[in-house]
C-alpha positions in Angstrom: -36.2 14.5 -23.0 -39.3 12.6 -24.2 -39.7 9.0 -23.5 -40.4 6.7 -26.4 -40.7 3.0 -26.5 -40.8 0.1 -29.0 -42.9 -2.6 -27.4 -45.8 -4.9 -28.1 -44.3 -5.9 -31.5 -43.0 -9.2 -32.7 -39.2 -9.3 -32.1 -37.2 -9.1 -35.3 -35.3 -12.2 -36.4 -32.4 -10.0 -37.2 -31.4 -6.3 -37.4 -28.8 -4.9 -39.8 -27.3 -1.6 -38.7 -25.5 0.4 -41.4 -23.6 3.6 -40.8 -23.0 5.7 -43.9 -21.2 8.9 -44.6 -22.5 10.7 -47.7 -20.9 13.9 -49.0 -23.3 16.9 -49.1 -23.4 19.1 -52.2 -22.8 22.1 -50.0 -21.5 22.6 -46.5 -24.5 23.0 -44.2 -23.8 25.8 -41.6 -26.6 26.1 -39.1 -26.4 28.3 -36.0 -25.1 25.2 -34.2 -22.9 23.2 -36.4 -21.1 22.8 -39.7 -21.7 19.7 -41.8 -20.0 18.6 -45.0 -21.2 14.9 -44.9 -24.4 13.2 -43.9 -23.3 10.8 -41.2 -26.5 8.7 -40.9 -27.7 5.3 -39.7 -29.8 2.9 -41.7 -31.7 0.1 -40.1 -33.0 -3.1 -41.8 -35.6 -5.0 -39.7 -35.8 -8.6 -40.8 -39.1 -10.2 -39.8 -39.4 -13.8 -38.7 -41.3 -14.5 -41.9 -38.4 -13.2 -43.9 -39.8 -9.8 -44.8 -37.7 -6.7 -44.5 -38.3 -3.1 -43.5 -36.0 -0.1 -43.6 -35.6 3.2 -41.7 -33.1 6.0 -41.2 -32.0 7.5 -38.0 -31.1 11.1 -39.2 -29.3 12.3 -36.1 -26.6 15.0 -36.3 -22.9 14.5 -35.8 -22.4 17.3 -33.3 -24.4 17.9 -30.1 -26.8 20.8 -29.9 -29.9 19.5 -31.5 -32.6 18.0 -29.2 -32.0 14.4 -30.3 -28.9 12.4 -29.5 -25.8 12.5 -31.7 -25.2 9.9 -34.4 -22.4 8.4 -32.3 -24.7 8.0 -29.3 -27.5 6.6 -31.4 -25.1 4.1 -33.1 -23.6 3.0 -29.8 -27.1 2.5 -28.2 -28.4 0.6 -31.3 -25.3 -1.7 -31.5 -24.8 -2.4 -27.8 -28.2 -2.1 -26.1 -31.3 -1.5 -28.1 -30.6 -3.9 -31.0 -29.6 -6.9 -28.8 -32.6 -6.2 -26.4 -35.1 -6.1 -29.3 -33.8 -9.3 -31.0 -33.8 -11.1 -27.7 -37.5 -10.2 -27.3 -37.0 -8.0 -24.3 -38.4 -4.9 -26.0 -36.8 -1.5 -25.5 -37.7 1.7 -23.7 -35.0 4.3 -23.3 -34.4 7.8 -22.2 -31.7 9.8 -24.0 -31.9 8.2 -27.5 -35.2 9.2 -28.9 -34.1 9.2 -32.5 -32.7 5.6 -32.3 -36.0 4.4 -30.7 -38.0 6.3 -33.4 -36.0 4.7 -36.1 -36.6 1.2 -34.7 -40.3 1.8 -34.6 -40.2 3.1 -38.2 -38.3 0.0 -39.4 -40.8 -2.3 -37.8 -43.7 -0.4 -39.3 -42.0 -0.4 -42.7 -41.5 -4.2 -42.6 -45.2 -4.7 -41.6 -46.4 -2.4 -44.4 -44.2 -4.0 -47.0 -45.7 -7.4 -45.9 -49.2 -6.1 -46.8 -48.2 -4.1 -49.9 -49.4 -0.8 -48.4 -47.5 2.4 -48.8 -46.6 4.5 -45.8 -48.5 7.5 -47.3 -51.7 5.4 -47.6 -51.3 4.0 -44.1 -50.8 7.4 -42.6 -53.7 8.9 -44.4 -56.0 6.2 -43.1 -54.5 6.5 -39.6 -55.0 10.3 -39.5 -58.4 10.1 -41.3 -57.1 12.6 -43.8 -56.6 12.9 -47.6 -53.1 12.2 -48.9 -51.5 14.1 -51.9 -49.4 12.6 -54.7 -47.0 15.5 -55.0 -46.1 18.5 -52.8 -44.8 22.0 -53.0 -41.5 22.3 -51.2 -39.5 24.9 -49.4 -35.8 25.4 -50.2 -33.8 25.8 -47.0 -30.7 27.9 -47.5 -28.8 26.2 -44.8 -25.8 28.5 -44.4 -25.9 31.3 -41.8 -22.8 32.8 -43.3 -24.3 33.7 -46.7 -24.0 37.4 -47.7 -27.2 39.0 -49.0 -26.2 38.7 -52.7 -25.2 35.0 -52.3 -28.5 34.2 -50.5 -30.5 36.0 -53.2 -28.8 34.1 -56.0 -29.4 30.8 -54.2 -33.0 31.7 -53.7 -33.5 32.6 -57.4 -31.9 29.3 -58.4 -34.1 27.3 -56.0 -37.2 28.9 -57.3 -36.1 28.1 -60.8 -35.7 24.4 -59.6 -39.4 24.5 -58.5 -39.2 25.7 -54.8 -42.5 27.2 -53.8 -41.0 28.9 -50.7 -37.6 29.8 -49.4 -36.3 29.6 -45.8 -33.2 31.3 -44.5 -31.1 30.2 -41.5 -30.0 33.1 -39.3 -28.3 33.6 -36.0 -27.9 37.3 -35.9 -30.7 39.9 -36.1 -28.7 42.6 -38.0 -27.2 40.3 -40.6 -30.5 38.3 -40.8 -32.5 41.5 -41.6 -30.2 42.3 -44.5 -30.3 38.7 -45.9 -34.1 38.4 -45.6 -34.7 41.8 -47.2 -32.4 40.9 -50.2 -34.1 37.5 -50.7 -37.6 39.0 -50.4 -36.7 41.5 -53.1 -35.2 38.8 -55.4 -38.0 36.2 -55.4 -41.8 36.3 -55.6 -42.4 33.3 -53.4 -43.0 33.4 -49.6 -39.9 33.6 -47.3 -39.5 32.2 -43.8 -36.6 32.2 -41.3 -35.2 29.7 -38.8 -32.9 30.8 -35.9 -32.4 27.4 -34.4 -32.9 28.8 -30.9 -30.0 31.4 -31.1 -31.6 34.8 -30.7 -31.9 37.1 -27.7 -35.4 37.7 -26.6 -35.2 41.6 -26.6 -34.2 41.7 -30.3 -36.5 39.1 -31.8 -39.2 41.7 -32.5 -36.8 43.5 -34.8 -37.6 40.8 -37.4 -41.3 41.5 -37.2 -41.6 43.9 -40.1 -39.9 41.6 -42.7 -43.1 39.9 -43.9 -41.9 36.4 -43.0 -44.4 33.5 -43.4 -43.1 32.4 -40.0 -40.1 32.8 -37.7 -38.9 29.4 -36.6 -37.5 28.7 -33.1 -36.1 32.2 -32.3 -35.4 31.2 -28.6 -33.7 28.1 -27.3 -35.3 24.7 -26.7 -36.4 24.6 -23.1 -37.7 28.2 -23.1 -40.8 28.3 -21.0 -44.2 28.2 -22.8 -45.2 31.3 -21.0 -42.2 33.2 -22.4 -42.9 32.0 -25.9 -46.6 32.9 -25.5 -45.5 36.4 -24.4 -43.2 36.8 -27.4 -46.0 35.6 -29.7 -48.4 38.2 -28.3 -45.9 41.0 -29.1 -45.4 40.0 -32.8 -47.5 39.8 -35.9 -45.1 37.3 -37.6 -46.4 33.7 -36.9 -44.1 31.9 -34.4 -43.0 28.4 -35.4 -41.5 25.9 -33.0 -39.1 23.0 -33.8 -36.5 22.1 -31.1 -39.0 22.9 -28.3 -41.3 20.2 -29.4 -39.9 16.8 -28.3 -43.1 14.7 -28.2 -46.7 14.8 -29.2 -47.5 15.8 -25.6 -45.1 18.7 -25.8 -46.9 19.9 -28.9 -50.2 19.7 -27.1 -48.8 21.6 -24.1 -47.3 24.3 -26.3 -50.7 24.8 -28.1 -52.6 24.9 -24.8 -50.2 27.6 -23.6 -50.6 29.7 -26.8 -46.8 29.3 -27.4 -46.9 28.6 -31.2 -48.7 29.5 -34.4 -46.9 26.9 -36.5 -45.6 23.4 -35.7 -42.5 21.9 -37.4 -43.2 18.1 -37.5 -40.0 16.0 -37.5 -40.6 12.2 -37.2 -37.1 11.6 -35.7 -37.7 14.1 -33.0 -41.2 13.2 -32.1 -40.9 9.4 -31.9 -41.2 8.2 -35.4 -43.8 8.2 -38.3 -46.8 7.3 -36.1 -46.0 10.1 -33.7 -45.6 12.5 -36.5 -49.1 11.5 -37.9 -50.6 12.0 -34.4 -49.0 15.5 -34.3 -50.4 16.5 -37.7 -53.8 15.2 -36.6 -53.5 17.2 -33.4 -52.6 20.4 -35.3 -55.5 19.9 -37.6 -57.9 19.5 -34.7 -56.7 22.8 -33.3 -56.7 24.6 -36.6 -52.9 25.1 -36.3 -50.6 25.3 -39.4 -47.9 22.7 -39.6 -45.2 21.4 -42.0 -42.7 18.6 -42.1 -39.3 19.9 -41.3 -36.0 18.4 -42.6 -32.9 17.0 -40.9 -30.9 16.5 -44.1 -32.3 13.0 -44.4 -31.0 10.7 -47.1 -33.6 9.0 -49.3 -35.0 6.5 -46.8 -35.8 9.1 -44.1 -36.8 11.6 -46.8 -39.4 9.2 -48.2 -40.9 8.6 -44.7 -41.1 12.4 -44.1 -42.8 12.9 -47.5 -45.4 10.4 -46.5 -46.2 12.5 -43.5 -46.0 15.8 -45.5 -48.5 14.3 -48.0 -51.3 14.5 -45.3 -53.5 17.5 -46.1 -53.3 18.5 -42.5 -49.8 19.8 -43.4 -50.8 23.2 -44.4 -47.4 24.8 -45.2 -44.6 23.7 -47.6 -42.4 20.9 -46.5 -38.7 21.4 -46.1 -38.1 18.1 -47.8 -37.0 18.9 -51.3 -35.7 16.5 -53.9 -32.5 14.4 -53.2 -30.6 16.4 -55.9 -30.7 19.5 -53.7 -28.6 17.8 -51.0 -26.4 14.9 -52.4 -24.9 13.9 -55.7 -25.9 10.3 -55.2 -28.5 9.3 -52.7 -28.4 6.0 -50.8 -31.5 4.8 -52.7 -33.4 5.8 -55.8 -33.6 9.6 -55.4 -36.7 11.6 -54.4 -37.6 13.6 -57.5 -39.8 16.4 -58.7 -42.5 16.2 -61.4 -42.8 18.4 -64.5 -44.5 21.1 -62.4 -41.6 21.2 -59.9 -43.5 19.4 -57.1 -41.7 16.7 -55.1 -43.3 13.3 -55.7 -44.5 11.2 -52.8 -43.4 7.5 -53.2 -46.3 5.1 -53.7 -44.6 1.6 -53.5 -45.0 -0.5 -50.4 -43.7 0.9 -47.1 -41.7 4.1 -47.6 -41.3 3.1 -51.2 -37.5 3.0 -51.2 -34.8 0.5 -50.3 -31.0 1.2 -50.1 -29.0 0.6 -53.3 -26.3 -1.9 -52.4 -23.7 -0.2 -54.5 -24.3 3.2 -52.9 -24.2 1.6 -49.4 -20.9 0.0 -50.2 -19.5 3.3 -51.5 -20.5 5.2 -48.4 -20.3 2.5 -45.7 -18.5 3.3 -42.5 -19.7 0.4 -40.3 -22.0 -2.6 -40.6 -23.3 -4.6 -37.6 -25.6 -7.6 -37.7 -27.6 -8.2 -34.6 -29.3 -11.7 -34.4 -30.5 -14.0 -31.6 
């Protein structure tokens, strides 16, 4: 697991840790887990000058993804990371990369709000790239159990909602082929597929004739770069990596080894917003396509991800659609689309969103204040 640290920053005067449980509009069935709620952690970083910053730790409830679970992140933040930070000891931890990333993002958000600068503007300056005000987005049909006709109808509905691309989750080559073929027939937009590391190497090539924009994470995280490079050389479909890429260094190593055509950039997995920006810049310097992937973030995490996705180095559609695709009521002002169906990047200071107290109270599971 990658090693991330929050250091060399002024200790917060106080941290507020909020655990919320927000019902999803639809059950999310990936190859690894089933989710009916978004069990997420929000962090408020109170500076010594009184300014606040916010972040989200979008971990998953069940083990299987490369970050820690929500329970493990919560325990670490409450008992170890939070108290150490407030006491000025700084933190550096193995095993809880998403919690560390969320702390770094909360500190950065507080700093940016203090200067009135948006995350999108700061990231564009940091990456020496142009930012964009609104973005085409990919509708992720996050249910591996969908039948071809169900998937087709959802894809048609998503395109009507403004989606510029559709991504299917699959964990079986035979079923996956049928679903991809049906969706490709039903919509005129590009189609991608994500296997979340569940396929058997000998059968992956059977998906090669489907005309996918990319095939994401066909083999498990931890698969050797040399094996991924070998698979890539056998296929014409671009190979995207997600779970395999646990740090900026891992992205660099994968590209050096010829193991990926496309990089899925997830701030929570890579070490936070700054690490995500560095990843986009690295991909751009290598001429490699990348996009910002989603972890079913609520509005705070979604706003941060959109600031990264706004960088023009992100050459493919982001997985971060509007809030209304995921939840009835977001934890903050929802992320929305414009008249053209593009998702709008927040422009207010920091990530451009703060939690709505009423929504927090409605969905609150636990609240812990950590102060010196």
